[in-house]
N, C-alpha and C positions, 0 to 999 in steps of 0.2 A: 459476457464473462466478467467476473468481479476480480479486482486487484486491490491489494493492501499496500499502504505506505507504512513502513516499519522503521522505528527509530533504531539506529545502529547501537546506541548507548544502552537503552533500556530493553530492547527487543519488543517493545510495546507497539501494537497496531494503533496508529494515530488516525488513519483515515481509510475508508473503503469506498471504492467507486465502481460502478457497473458501466462498462463500455462495450461497444460492439465487438463481436467475437473475432473479427479479423484484425483488431488493433494490435494485440500481442503485448508482451512486456515492454517493448521499446516504445510503443504508443502510449501505454499507461505511464511510463517514466516521463515522457514528454509532457503529458497532461499534468503530472504532479510537479514537475519543474516549473511549468507555467503558473500553477496555483500557488506555489511557494515563492515565486518571483526571485529565484536564485539562479546563478550560473551553474553549469553542469558540475564543475569541480567542487563547489561548495555543497551542492545537493548530494553528491556522492560521498562526501565526508560525513553527512548527517543521516541519510536515509537509504533504505533498500526498498525496492518494489518487488512484491511477490504475489503469486496467485493466491486468491482467497481460498481458504480451507475451513470447512465447518469443524468445530471442536468435537472431539470424540466424546467428551464428558461435559456437556453444557451445564452451566450453573442453573439450578432450579431453585431460585430464591423463594418461591411460593410454597415449597414443601417444608 
């Protein structure tokens, strides 16, 4: 399953990771906390972890 790391300020997806299906949001959050090397409180001020969703209207730059 894929998870997104989303900035709370800009709502921009900063990083996407594909983890085992049994990990869940809490496991993905733990992964991102480790990758950012922040404590939980600082992480929660800056980031949200959400399930990956495909865009309904993908950008087709080649058209």
